[in-house]
ZADO-1210 file (C-alpha; in nm, 4 decimals, padded with zeros to 6 digits):
<atoms>
<atom x="15.4099" y="-00.7053" z="14.6736" code="UNK" pos="1"/>
<atom x="15.7606" y="-00.7818" z="14.7886" code="UNK" pos="2"/>
<atom x="15.7708" y="-01.1390" z="14.9136" code="UNK" pos="3"/>
<atom x="16.1458" y="-01.1847" z="14.9320" code="UNK" pos="4"/>
<atom x="16.4366" y="-00.9836" z="15.0611" code="UNK" pos="5"/>
<atom x="16.5313" y="-00.7111" z="14.8154" code="UNK" pos="6"/>
<atom x="16.8969" y="-00.7308" z="14.7241" code="UNK" pos="7"/>
<atom x="17.0113" y="-00.4038" z="14.8607" code="UNK" pos="8"/>
<atom x="17.2164" y="-00.1284" z="14.7055" code="UNK" pos="9"/>
<atom x="17.4512" y="-00.1154" z="15.0001" code="UNK" pos="10"/>
<atom x="17.5126" y="-00.4891" z="14.9990" code="UNK" pos="11"/>
<atom x="17.6116" y="-00.4976" z="14.6334" code="UNK" pos="12"/>
<atom x="17.7622" y="-00.1593" z="14.5585" code="UNK" pos="13"/>
<atom x="18.1168" y="-00.2040" z="14.6936" code="UNK" pos="14"/>
<atom x="18.2753" y="-00.5360" z="14.7941" code="UNK" pos="15"/>
<atom x="18.3883" y="-00.5081" z="15.1563" code="UNK" pos="16"/>
<atom x="18.4595" y="-00.7470" z="15.4350" code="UNK" pos="17"/>
<atom x="18.1624" y="-00.7992" z="15.6621" code="UNK" pos="18"/>
<atom x="18.3669" y="-00.6802" z="15.9578" code="UNK" pos="19"/>
<atom x="18.4328" y="-00.3470" z="15.7815" code="UNK" pos="20"/>
<atom x="18.0710" y="-00.2741" z="15.6975" code="UNK" pos="21"/>
<atom x="17.9280" y="-00.0086" z="15.9301" code="UNK" pos="22"/>
<atom x="17.6299" y="-00.1270" z="16.1315" code="UNK" pos="23"/>
<atom x="17.3530" y="00.1331" z="16.1522" code="UNK" pos="24"/>
<atom x="17.2323" y="00.2305" z="16.4961" code="UNK" pos="25"/>
<atom x="16.8986" y="00.3244" z="16.3442" code="UNK" pos="26"/>
<atom x="16.7057" y="00.4250" z="16.0363" code="UNK" pos="27"/>
<atom x="16.3584" y="00.4762" z="15.8939" code="UNK" pos="28"/>
<atom x="16.0662" y="00.2370" z="15.8648" code="UNK" pos="29"/>
<atom x="15.7589" y="00.2379" z="15.6435" code="UNK" pos="30"/>
<atom x="15.4600" y="00.0055" z="15.6816" code="UNK" pos="31"/>
<atom x="15.1786" y="-00.0367" z="15.4300" code="UNK" pos="32"/>
<atom x="14.8948" y="-00.2872" z="15.3880" code="UNK" pos="33"/>
<atom x="14.9793" y="-00.6236" z="15.2337" code="UNK" pos="34"/>
<atom x="14.7777" y="-00.8331" z="14.9909" code="UNK" pos="35"/>
<atom x="14.8439" y="-01.1323" z="15.2172" code="UNK" pos="36"/>
<atom x="14.6141" y="-01.1937" z="15.5101" code="UNK" pos="37"/>
<atom x="14.7723" y="-01.1381" z="15.8494" code="UNK" pos="38"/>
<atom x="15.0742" y="-00.9584" z="15.7050" code="UNK" pos="39"/>
<atom x="15.1971" y="-00.6044" z="15.6466" code="UNK" pos="40"/>
<atom x="15.4501" y="-00.4721" z="15.3999" code="UNK" pos="41"/>
<atom x="15.7562" y="-00.3451" z="15.5844" code="UNK" pos="42"/>
<atom x="16.0289" y="-00.1309" z="15.4261" code="UNK" pos="43"/>
<atom x="16.3369" y="-00.0255" z="15.6199" code="UNK" pos="44"/>
<atom x="16.5908" y="00.2352" z="15.5124" code="UNK" pos="45"/>
<atom x="16.9263" y="00.2773" z="15.6821" code="UNK" pos="46"/>
<atom x="17.2849" y="00.3881" z="15.6280" code="UNK" pos="47"/>
<atom x="17.4395" y="00.6674" z="15.4256" code="UNK" pos="48"/>
<atom x="17.6348" y="00.7048" z="15.1022" code="UNK" pos="49"/>
<atom x="17.7646" y="00.3759" z="14.9583" code="UNK" pos="50"/>
<atom x="17.6116" y="00.1935" z="15.2522" code="UNK" pos="51"/>
<atom x="17.2624" y="00.3346" z="15.2082" code="UNK" pos="52"/>
<atom x="17.0186" y="00.0459" z="15.1817" code="UNK" pos="53"/>
<atom x="16.6523" y="-00.0415" z="15.1478" code="UNK" pos="54"/>
<atom x="16.5166" y="-00.3681" z="15.2821" code="UNK" pos="55"/>
<atom x="16.1607" y="-00.4800" z="15.2252" code="UNK" pos="56"/>
<atom x="15.9345" y="-00.7777" z="15.2650" code="UNK" pos="57"/>
<atom x="15.5946" y="-00.8862" z="15.3898" code="UNK" pos="58"/>
<atom x="15.6039" y="-00.9831" z="15.7578" code="UNK" pos="59"/>
<atom x="15.3376" y="-01.1184" z="15.9958" code="UNK" pos="60"/>
<atom x="15.1516" y="-00.8465" z="16.1831" code="UNK" pos="61"/>
<atom x="15.2265" y="-01.0426" z="16.5004" code="UNK" pos="62"/>
<atom x="15.5939" y="-00.9406" z="16.4717" code="UNK" pos="63"/>
<atom x="15.5005" y="-00.5793" z="16.5465" code="UNK" pos="64"/>
<atom x="15.5091" y="-00.6080" z="16.9244" code="UNK" pos="65"/>
<atom x="15.3097" y="-00.3352" z="17.0973" code="UNK" pos="66"/>
<atom x="15.1203" y="-00.2169" z="16.7878" code="UNK" pos="67"/>
<atom x="14.7447" y="-00.2734" z="16.7686" code="UNK" pos="68"/>
<atom x="14.5170" y="-00.2858" z="16.4688" code="UNK" pos="69"/>
<atom x="14.3307" y="00.0083" z="16.6142" code="UNK" pos="70"/>
<atom x="14.6526" y="00.2141" z="16.6185" code="UNK" pos="71"/>
<atom x="14.7190" y="00.1234" z="16.2564" code="UNK" pos="72"/>
<atom x="14.3762" y="00.1831" z="16.1143" code="UNK" pos="73"/>
<atom x="14.2688" y="00.4868" z="16.3153" code="UNK" pos="74"/>
<atom x="14.2505" y="00.8498" z="16.1983" code="UNK" pos="75"/>
<atom x="14.6064" y="00.9159" z="16.3125" code="UNK" pos="76"/>
<atom x="14.8179" y="00.8425" z="16.6193" code="UNK" pos="77"/>
<atom x="15.1729" y="00.8303" z="16.7499" code="UNK" pos="78"/>
<atom x="15.3015" y="00.4747" z="16.7906" code="UNK" pos="79"/>
<atom x="15.5790" y="00.2890" z="16.9716" code="UNK" pos="80"/>
<atom x="15.6451" y="-00.0778" z="16.8974" code="UNK" pos="81"/>
<atom x="15.9236" y="-00.3297" z="16.8504" code="UNK" pos="82"/>
<atom x="16.0242" y="-00.5815" z="16.5894" code="UNK" pos="83"/>
<atom x="16.1922" y="-00.8342" z="16.8145" code="UNK" pos="84"/>
<atom x="16.3905" y="-01.1121" z="16.6534" code="UNK" pos="85"/>
<atom x="16.6417" y="-01.3681" z="16.7715" code="UNK" pos="86"/>
<atom x="16.9457" y="-01.1765" z="16.6503" code="UNK" pos="87"/>
<atom x="16.8339" y="-00.8283" z="16.7512" code="UNK" pos="88"/>
<atom x="16.5515" y="-00.5795" z="16.7964" code="UNK" pos="89"/>
<atom x="16.4272" y="-00.2743" z="16.6095" code="UNK" pos="90"/>
<atom x="16.2622" y="-00.0277" z="16.8476" code="UNK" pos="91"/>
<atom x="16.0264" y="00.1824" z="16.6379" code="UNK" pos="92"/>
<atom x="15.8404" y="00.5064" z="16.6868" code="UNK" pos="93"/>
<atom x="15.6393" y="00.7124" z="16.4418" code="UNK" pos="94"/>
<atom x="15.2928" y="00.7820" z="16.3114" code="UNK" pos="95"/>
<atom x="15.0098" y="00.5692" z="16.1743" code="UNK" pos="96"/>
<atom x="14.7008" y="00.6755" z="15.9839" code="UNK" pos="97"/>
<atom x="14.4468" y="00.4657" z="15.7893" code="UNK" pos="98"/>
<atom x="14.6646" y="00.1543" z="15.7754" code="UNK" pos="99"/>
<atom x="14.9869" y="00.3266" z="15.6746" code="UNK" pos="100"/>
<atom x="15.2718" y="00.4373" z="15.8965" code="UNK" pos="101"/>
<atom x="15.6273" y="00.5627" z="15.9019" code="UNK" pos="102"/>
<atom x="15.8906" y="00.6708" z="16.1467" code="UNK" pos="103"/>
<atom x="16.2341" y="00.5919" z="16.2852" code="UNK" pos="104"/>
<atom x="16.3920" y="00.2962" z="16.4593" code="UNK" pos="105"/>
<atom x="16.6934" y="00.2183" z="16.6714" code="UNK" pos="106"/>
<atom x="16.8733" y="-00.1146" z="16.6436" code="UNK" pos="107"/>
<atom x="16.9999" y="-00.3234" z="16.9336" code="UNK" pos="108"/>
<atom x="17.1794" y="-00.6572" z="16.8796" code="UNK" pos="109"/>
<atom x="17.0941" y="-00.9473" z="17.1068" code="UNK" pos="110"/>
<atom x="17.4024" y="-01.0851" z="17.2869" code="UNK" pos="111"/>
<atom x="17.2076" y="-01.3932" z="17.3949" code="UNK" pos="112"/>
<atom x="17.1742" y="-01.4907" z="17.0280" code="UNK" pos="113"/>
<atom x="17.5527" y="-01.5040" z="16.9964" code="UNK" pos="114"/>
<atom x="17.5719" y="-01.7170" z="17.3105" code="UNK" pos="115"/>
<atom x="17.3133" y="-01.9597" z="17.1720" code="UNK" pos="116"/>
<atom x="17.5051" y="-01.9895" z="16.8456" code="UNK" pos="117"/>
<atom x="17.8157" y="-02.0743" z="17.0458" code="UNK" pos="118"/>
<atom x="17.6278" y="-02.3518" z="17.2255" code="UNK" pos="119"/>
<atom x="17.5521" y="-02.4983" z="16.8824" code="UNK" pos="120"/>
<atom x="17.9156" y="-02.4846" z="16.7770" code="UNK" pos="121"/>
<atom x="17.8829" y="-02.1788" z="16.5541" code="UNK" pos="122"/>
<atom x="18.1335" y="-01.8946" z="16.5667" code="UNK" pos="123"/>
<atom x="18.0318" y="-01.5475" z="16.6792" code="UNK" pos="124"/>
<atom x="17.9005" y="-01.3355" z="16.3901" code="UNK" pos="125"/>
<atom x="18.0459" y="-00.9971" z="16.3103" code="UNK" pos="126"/>
<atom x="17.8284" y="-00.7025" z="16.4037" code="UNK" pos="127"/>
<atom x="17.7266" y="-00.6653" z="16.0397" code="UNK" pos="128"/>
<atom x="17.6441" y="-01.0346" z="16.0012" code="UNK" pos="129"/>
<atom x="17.4277" y="-01.0175" z="16.3120" code="UNK" pos="130"/>
<atom x="17.2475" y="-00.7126" z="16.1728" code="UNK" pos="131"/>
<atom x="17.1857" y="-00.8957" z="15.8447" code="UNK" pos="132"/>
<atom x="17.0393" y="-01.1881" z="16.0352" code="UNK" pos="133"/>
<atom x="16.8216" y="-00.9525" z="16.2375" code="UNK" pos="134"/>
<atom x="16.6820" y="-00.7871" z="15.9266" code="UNK" pos="135"/>
<atom x="16.6059" y="-01.1181" z="15.7557" code="UNK" pos="136"/>
<atom x="16.4611" y="-01.2789" z="16.0661" code="UNK" pos="137"/>
<atom x="16.7183" y="-01.5575" z="16.0775" code="UNK" pos="138"/>
<atom x="16.6807" y="-01.7214" z="16.4156" code="UNK" pos="139"/>
<atom x="16.7817" y="-02.0238" z="16.6125" code="UNK" pos="140"/>
<atom x="16.4893" y="-02.2161" z="16.4630" code="UNK" pos="141"/>
<atom x="16.6632" y="-02.2032" z="16.1254" code="UNK" pos="142"/>
<atom x="16.9903" y="-02.3227" z="16.2771" code="UNK" pos="143"/>
<atom x="16.8142" y="-02.6103" z="16.4498" code="UNK" pos="144"/>
<atom x="16.6243" y="-02.7045" z="16.1344" code="UNK" pos="145"/>
<atom x="16.9486" y="-02.7224" z="15.9398" code="UNK" pos="146"/>
<atom x="17.0848" y="-02.9643" z="16.1969" code="UNK" pos="147"/>
<atom x="16.7613" y="-03.1654" z="16.1932" code="UNK" pos="148"/>
<atom x="16.7821" y="-03.2033" z="15.8142" code="UNK" pos="149"/>
<atom x="17.1440" y="-03.3160" z="15.8267" code="UNK" pos="150"/>
<atom x="17.3150" y="-03.0073" z="15.6867" code="UNK" pos="151"/>
<atom x="17.6783" y="-02.9361" z="15.7537" code="UNK" pos="152"/>
<atom x="17.7150" y="-02.7018" z="16.0478" code="UNK" pos="153"/>
<atom x="17.7093" y="-02.3495" z="15.9033" code="UNK" pos="154"/>
<atom x="17.9397" y="-02.0665" z="15.9954" code="UNK" pos="155"/>
<atom x="17.7956" y="-01.7337" z="16.1033" code="UNK" pos="156"/>
<atom x="17.8971" y="-01.5982" z="15.7633" code="UNK" pos="157"/>
<atom x="17.6996" y="-01.8694" z="15.5878" code="UNK" pos="158"/>
<atom x="17.3956" y="-01.7922" z="15.8011" code="UNK" pos="159"/>
<atom x="17.4266" y="-01.4255" z="15.7060" code="UNK" pos="160"/>
<atom x="17.4567" y="-01.5223" z="15.3401" code="UNK" pos="161"/>
<atom x="17.1405" y="-01.7309" z="15.3688" code="UNK" pos="162"/>
<atom x="16.9718" y="-01.4306" z="15.5289" code="UNK" pos="163"/>
<atom x="17.0569" y="-01.1875" z="15.2495" code="UNK" pos="164"/>
<atom x="16.9569" y="-01.4365" z="14.9785" code="UNK" pos="165"/>
<atom x="16.6119" y="-01.5106" z="15.1179" code="UNK" pos="166"/>
<atom x="16.6762" y="-01.8603" z="15.2511" code="UNK" pos="167"/>
<atom x="16.4540" y="-01.8583" z="15.5582" code="UNK" pos="168"/>
<atom x="16.2966" y="-02.1225" z="15.7794" code="UNK" pos="169"/>
<atom x="15.9861" y="-02.1556" z="15.5607" code="UNK" pos="170"/>
<atom x="16.1950" y="-02.2081" z="15.2456" code="UNK" pos="171"/>
<atom x="16.4150" y="-02.4659" z="15.4169" code="UNK" pos="172"/>
<atom x="16.1192" y="-02.6566" z="15.5597" code="UNK" pos="173"/>
<atom x="15.9328" y="-02.6541" z="15.2288" code="UNK" pos="174"/>
<atom x="16.2305" y="-02.7975" z="15.0406" code="UNK" pos="175"/>
<atom x="16.2900" y="-03.0504" z="15.3159" code="UNK" pos="176"/>
<atom x="15.9290" y="-03.1680" z="15.3031" code="UNK" pos="177"/>
<atom x="15.9772" y="-03.2351" z="14.9304" code="UNK" pos="178"/>
<atom x="16.2853" y="-03.4441" z="14.9928" code="UNK" pos="179"/>
<atom x="16.5450" y="-03.1788" z="14.9101" code="UNK" pos="180"/>
<atom x="16.7935" y="-03.2035" z="15.1963" code="UNK" pos="181"/>
<atom x="17.1049" y="-03.0751" z="15.0292" code="UNK" pos="182"/>
<atom x="17.3640" y="-03.0991" z="15.3112" code="UNK" pos="183"/>
<atom x="17.5407" y="-02.7834" z="15.1959" code="UNK" pos="184"/>
<atom x="17.3874" y="-02.4398" z="15.2667" code="UNK" pos="185"/>
<atom x="17.5480" y="-02.2962" z="14.9522" code="UNK" pos="186"/>
<atom x="17.3301" y="-02.5267" z="14.7426" code="UNK" pos="187"/>
<atom x="17.0271" y="-02.3852" z="14.9224" code="UNK" pos="188"/>
<atom x="17.1368" y="-02.0320" z="14.8373" code="UNK" pos="189"/>
<atom x="17.1929" y="-02.1311" z="14.4750" code="UNK" pos="190"/>
<atom x="16.8428" y="-02.2762" z="14.4444" code="UNK" pos="191"/>
<atom x="16.6916" y="-01.9641" z="14.5979" code="UNK" pos="192"/>
<atom x="16.8984" y="-01.7312" z="14.3797" code="UNK" pos="193"/>
<atom x="16.7884" y="-01.9139" z="14.0660" code="UNK" pos="194"/>
<atom x="16.4195" y="-01.8849" z="14.1515" code="UNK" pos="195"/>
<atom x="16.3509" y="-02.2455" z="14.2444" code="UNK" pos="196"/>
<atom x="16.0647" y="-02.2095" z="14.4887" code="UNK" pos="197"/>
<atom x="15.7435" y="-02.3822" z="14.5911" code="UNK" pos="198"/>
<atom x="15.5426" y="-02.2422" z="14.2984" code="UNK" pos="199"/>
<atom x="15.7994" y="-02.3487" z="14.0381" code="UNK" pos="200"/>
<atom x="15.8341" y="-02.6997" z="14.1795" code="UNK" pos="201"/>
<atom x="15.4585" y="-02.7493" z="14.2049" code="UNK" pos="202"/>
<atom x="15.4051" y="-02.6189" z="13.8518" code="UNK" pos="203"/>
<atom x="15.6544" y="-02.8729" z="13.7164" code="UNK" pos="204"/>
<atom x="15.4890" y="-03.1455" z="13.9226" code="UNK" pos="205"/>
<atom x="15.1567" y="-03.0598" z="13.7581" code="UNK" pos="206"/>
<atom x="15.3251" y="-03.0797" z="13.4163" code="UNK" pos="207"/>
<atom x="15.4360" y="-03.4347" z="13.4954" code="UNK" pos="208"/>
<atom x="15.7928" y="-03.3641" z="13.6044" code="UNK" pos="209"/>
<atom x="15.8154" y="-03.4888" z="13.9599" code="UNK" pos="210"/>
<atom x="16.1048" y="-03.5885" z="14.1832" code="UNK" pos="211"/>
<atom x="16.3600" y="-03.3895" z="13.9852" code="UNK" pos="212"/>
<atom x="16.7021" y="-03.3416" z="14.1378" code="UNK" pos="213"/>
<atom x="16.8023" y="-03.0023" z="14.2755" code="UNK" pos="214"/>
<atom x="17.0403" y="-02.9542" z="13.9820" code="UNK" pos="215"/>
<atom x="16.7679" y="-03.0393" z="13.7300" code="UNK" pos="216"/>
<atom x="16.5371" y="-02.7837" z="13.8882" code="UNK" pos="217"/>
<atom x="16.8035" y="-02.5123" z="13.8732" code="UNK" pos="218"/>
<atom x="16.8957" y="-02.6010" z="13.5149" code="UNK" pos="219"/>
<atom x="16.5349" y="-02.5931" z="13.3960" code="UNK" pos="220"/>
<atom x="16.4721" y="-02.2631" z="13.5724" code="UNK" pos="221"/>
<atom x="16.7872" y="-02.1074" z="13.4272" code="UNK" pos="222"/>
<atom x="16.7009" y="-02.2111" z="13.0732" code="UNK" pos="223"/>
<atom x="16.3383" y="-02.0986" z="13.0828" code="UNK" pos="224"/>
<atom x="16.1831" y="-02.4435" z="13.0799" code="UNK" pos="225"/>
<atom x="15.8512" y="-02.3780" z="13.2478" code="UNK" pos="226"/>
<atom x="15.5076" y="-02.5429" z="13.2335" code="UNK" pos="227"/>
<atom x="15.3962" y="-02.3155" z="12.9482" code="UNK" pos="228"/>
<atom x="15.6909" y="-02.4236" z="12.7342" code="UNK" pos="229"/>
<atom x="15.6296" y="-02.7900" z="12.8178" code="UNK" pos="230"/>
<atom x="15.2614" y="-02.7514" z="12.7297" code="UNK" pos="231"/>
<atom x="15.3514" y="-02.5956" z="12.3937" code="UNK" pos="232"/>
<atom x="15.5640" y="-02.9010" z="12.3107" code="UNK" pos="233"/>
<atom x="15.2900" y="-03.1377" z="12.4286" code="UNK" pos="234"/>
<atom x="15.0351" y="-02.9723" z="12.2026" code="UNK" pos="235"/>
<atom x="15.2776" y="-03.0057" z="11.9104" code="UNK" pos="236"/>
<atom x="15.3117" y="-03.3783" z="11.9730" code="UNK" pos="237"/>
<atom x="15.6383" y="-03.3959" z="12.1650" code="UNK" pos="238"/>
<atom x="15.5427" y="-03.5427" z="12.5010" code="UNK" pos="239"/>
<atom x="15.7322" y="-03.6830" z="12.7968" code="UNK" pos="240"/>
<atom x="16.0703" y="-03.5508" z="12.6911" code="UNK" pos="241"/>
<atom x="16.3457" y="-03.5781" z="12.9486" code="UNK" pos="242"/>
<atom x="16.4824" y="-03.2649" z="13.1109" code="UNK" pos="243"/>
<atom x="16.7957" y="-03.2504" z="12.8946" code="UNK" pos="244"/>
<atom x="16.5891" y="-03.2588" z="12.5748" code="UNK" pos="245"/>
<atom x="16.3605" y="-02.9889" z="12.7121" code="UNK" pos="246"/>
<atom x="16.6564" y="-02.7663" z="12.7911" code="UNK" pos="247"/>
<atom x="16.8155" y="-02.8305" z="12.4512" code="UNK" pos="248"/>
<atom x="16.4958" y="-02.7486" z="12.2628" code="UNK" pos="249"/>
<atom x="16.4491" y="-02.4300" z="12.4665" code="UNK" pos="250"/>
<atom x="16.8091" y="-02.3185" z="12.4173" code="UNK" pos="251"/>
<atom x="16.7862" y="-02.3639" z="12.0403" code="UNK" pos="252"/>
<atom x="16.4561" y="-02.1822" z="11.9973" code="UNK" pos="253"/>
<atom x="16.2467" y="-02.4865" z="11.9169" code="UNK" pos="254"/>
<atom x="15.9159" y="-02.4028" z="12.0795" code="UNK" pos="255"/>
<atom x="15.5547" y="-02.4903" z="12.0116" code="UNK" pos="256"/>
<atom x="15.5102" y="-02.2158" z="11.7520" code="UNK" pos="257"/>
<atom x="15.8158" y="-02.3231" z="11.5527" code="UNK" pos="258"/>
<atom x="15.7085" y="-02.6875" z="11.5650" code="UNK" pos="259"/>
<atom x="15.3527" y="-02.6140" z="11.4526" code="UNK" pos="260"/>
<atom x="15.4738" y="-02.3900" z="11.1710" code="UNK" pos="261"/>
<atom x="15.7096" y="-02.6632" z="11.0529" code="UNK" pos="262"/>
<atom x="15.4237" y="-02.9139" z="11.0664" code="UNK" pos="263"/>
<atom x="15.2165" y="-02.6846" z="10.8469" code="UNK" pos="264"/>
<atom x="15.4954" y="-02.7075" z="10.5883" code="UNK" pos="265"/>
<atom x="15.4908" y="-03.0868" z="10.6094" code="UNK" pos="266"/>
<atom x="15.7798" y="-03.1468" z="10.8478" code="UNK" pos="267"/>
<atom x="15.7030" y="-03.3365" z="11.1676" code="UNK" pos="268"/>
<atom x="16.0011" y="-03.5578" z="11.2488" code="UNK" pos="269"/>
<atom x="15.9596" y="-03.8063" z="11.5309" code="UNK" pos="270"/>
<atom x="16.2997" y="-03.7086" z="11.6665" code="UNK" pos="271"/>
<atom x="16.2953" y="-03.3457" z="11.7876" code="UNK" pos="272"/>
<atom x="16.6734" y="-03.3301" z="11.7378" code="UNK" pos="273"/>
<atom x="16.5962" y="-03.2943" z="11.3647" code="UNK" pos="274"/>
<atom x="16.4182" y="-02.9699" z="11.4478" code="UNK" pos="275"/>
<atom x="16.7059" y="-02.8489" z="11.6662" code="UNK" pos="276"/>
<atom x="16.9505" y="-02.8967" z="11.3798" code="UNK" pos="277"/>
<atom x="16.7147" y="-02.7332" z="11.1329" code="UNK" pos="278"/>
<atom x="16.6633" y="-02.4344" z="11.3622" code="UNK" pos="279"/>
<atom x="17.0398" y="-02.4020" z="11.4110" code="UNK" pos="280"/>
<atom x="17.0970" y="-02.4031" z="11.0347" code="UNK" pos="281"/>
<atom x="16.8357" y="-02.1348" z="10.9728" code="UNK" pos="282"/>
<atom x="16.5764" y="-02.3626" z="10.8176" code="UNK" pos="283"/>
<atom x="16.2446" y="-02.2082" z="10.9094" code="UNK" pos="284"/>
<atom x="15.9001" y="-02.2032" z="10.7466" code="UNK" pos="285"/>
<atom x="15.9745" y="-01.8900" z="10.5452" code="UNK" pos="286"/>
<atom x="16.2871" y="-02.0474" z="10.3950" code="UNK" pos="287"/>
<atom x="16.0969" y="-02.3647" z="10.3137" code="UNK" pos="288"/>
<atom x="15.8209" y="-02.1669" z="10.1407" code="UNK" pos="289"/>
<atom x="16.0759" y="-01.9690" z="09.9411" code="UNK" pos="290"/>
<atom x="16.2177" y="-02.2890" z="09.7876" code="UNK" pos="291"/>
<atom x="15.8751" y="-02.4398" z="09.7348" code="UNK" pos="292"/>
<atom x="15.7896" y="-02.1327" z="09.5287" code="UNK" pos="293"/>
<atom x="16.0631" y="-02.2223" z="09.2773" code="UNK" pos="294"/>
<atom x="15.9781" y="-02.5906" z="09.2524" code="UNK" pos="295"/>
<atom x="16.1518" y="-02.7562" z="09.5474" code="UNK" pos="296"/>
<atom x="15.8581" y="-02.8776" z="09.7537" code="UNK" pos="297"/>
<atom x="15.9698" y="-03.2293" z="09.8444" code="UNK" pos="298"/>
<atom x="16.3068" y="-03.1707" z="10.0045" code="UNK" pos="299"/>
<atom x="16.4056" y="-03.3532" z="10.3218" code="UNK" pos="300"/>
<atom x="16.5125" y="-03.1568" z="10.6267" code="UNK" pos="301"/>
<atom x="16.8674" y="-03.2725" z="10.5618" code="UNK" pos="302"/>
<atom x="16.8551" y="-03.1353" z="10.2067" code="UNK" pos="303"/>
<atom x="16.7063" y="-02.8109" z="10.3288" code="UNK" pos="304"/>
<atom x="16.9815" y="-02.7708" z="10.5870" code="UNK" pos="305"/>
<atom x="17.2502" y="-02.8398" z="10.3271" code="UNK" pos="306"/>
<atom x="17.0953" y="-02.5933" z="10.0822" code="UNK" pos="307"/>
<atom x="17.0760" y="-02.3289" z="10.3555" code="UNK" pos="308"/>
<atom x="17.4375" y="-02.3866" z="10.4581" code="UNK" pos="309"/>
<atom x="17.5549" y="-02.3384" z="10.0985" code="UNK" pos="310"/>
<atom x="17.3625" y="-02.0156" z="10.0495" code="UNK" pos="311"/>
<atom x="17.0933" y="-02.1485" z="09.8178" code="UNK" pos="312"/>
<atom x="16.8097" y="-01.8978" z="09.8089" code="UNK" pos="313"/>
<atom x="16.5027" y="-01.8446" z="09.5967" code="UNK" pos="314"/>
<atom x="16.6811" y="-01.5650" z="09.4149" code="UNK" pos="315"/>
<atom x="16.9762" y="-01.7869" z="09.3303" code="UNK" pos="316"/>
<atom x="16.7501" y="-02.0640" z="09.2002" code="UNK" pos="317"/>
<atom x="16.5719" y="-01.8130" z="08.9775" code="UNK" pos="318"/>
<atom x="16.9085" y="-01.7016" z="08.8374" code="UNK" pos="319"/>
<atom x="17.0043" y="-02.0655" z="08.7733" code="UNK" pos="320"/>
<atom x="16.6855" y="-02.1129" z="08.5749" code="UNK" pos="321"/>
<atom x="16.7452" y="-01.7914" z="08.3832" code="UNK" pos="322"/>
<atom x="17.0768" y="-01.9397" z="08.2639" code="UNK" pos="323"/>
<atom x="16.8869" y="-02.2250" z="08.1035" code="UNK" pos="324"/>
<atom x="16.9416" y="-02.4969" z="08.3589" code="UNK" pos="325"/>
<atom x="16.5721" y="-02.5835" z="08.3829" code="UNK" pos="326"/>
<atom x="16.4926" y="-02.7346" z="08.7215" code="UNK" pos="327"/>
<atom x="16.8100" y="-02.9088" z="08.8357" code="UNK" pos="328"/>
<atom x="16.8227" y="-03.1252" z="09.1471" code="UNK" pos="329"/>
<atom x="16.8962" y="-02.9513" z="09.4745" code="UNK" pos="330"/>
<atom x="17.2424" y="-03.1134" z="09.4734" code="UNK" pos="331"/>
<atom x="17.3137" y="-02.9634" z="09.1316" code="UNK" pos="332"/>
<atom x="17.1967" y="-02.6238" z="09.2533" code="UNK" pos="333"/>
<atom x="17.4345" y="-02.6517" z="09.5498" code="UNK" pos="334"/>
<atom x="17.7237" y="-02.7413" z="09.3191" code="UNK" pos="335"/>
<atom x="17.6478" y="-02.4412" z="09.0998" code="UNK" pos="336"/>
<atom x="17.6390" y="-02.2209" z="09.4073" code="UNK" pos="337"/>
<atom x="17.9734" y="-02.3583" z="09.5287" code="UNK" pos="338"/>
<atom x="18.1270" y="-02.2941" z="09.1854" code="UNK" pos="339"/>
<atom x="18.0278" y="-01.9291" z="09.2037" code="UNK" pos="340"/>
<atom x="17.7542" y="-01.9128" z="08.9434" code="UNK" pos="341"/>
<atom x="17.6112" y="-01.5629" z="08.9525" code="UNK" pos="342"/>
</atoms>
């Protein structure tokens, strides 16, 4: 189910100034059942050509003013209802049958909303910005919550940007309750855009990573450091690593599988940086086994990395032996390789 605002084709297709973007007077709506109790799944379509857009999210049934459950779930009936929000209202008409409905709407901006923004020291939004705020349900409660949490006073454009990026009252309050009061609305948008939400934060808390900074949360999310990755390192013996080490291991492909495979070959360094360097130099279990097969089964990770860097392979070692060199040290093999022995 869609739980966040879909980034819309019309919003992203052609960069235009908000003031130039045509505001639809109406469009189509579609409502279907939601998996979340007390909610319905609302999809709205509006605009034409480059400005054609779809907007969808789960909303509380209570927002459908004038629509009853009986109307929704009956055998079929014409309906009239409103989705009334601080910034504007969608007046809807259409047809419902067995919990699903569709129809058309007209849009009407709320001039009182603009007046209330002015009272709070916020400039008047453009018509398009006000429509964006209407669609996302951005209201005065969000503005007041920003002030309560000590954020810089936003512009109407910043409020519209929050609206289109899914930063709503619930998201703001949840972050605030966890101690994330970021002062700047752009940092809120960045966290939301990078997928830092309640579930991600709570999952990291459960993995033992609590009270992380906003930047640490974004960085871990961006680099794919999640509880599953942390658990894979824990099971391989690397516990309680700091966030920078976690990110570095993830970026360099050192995961639980690689670590366990290296352990099986007899390599379990206490410092995971040894594994990062080995991974970067192409030293993996298959390479280790290939050298063990020709008599080099007690090499250090440093020696393995050096051999790999100089192009020492099982095939080359076999050729060295075929030239009558016996079983030279790995350093001698490297020297022969550097001298171009074929």
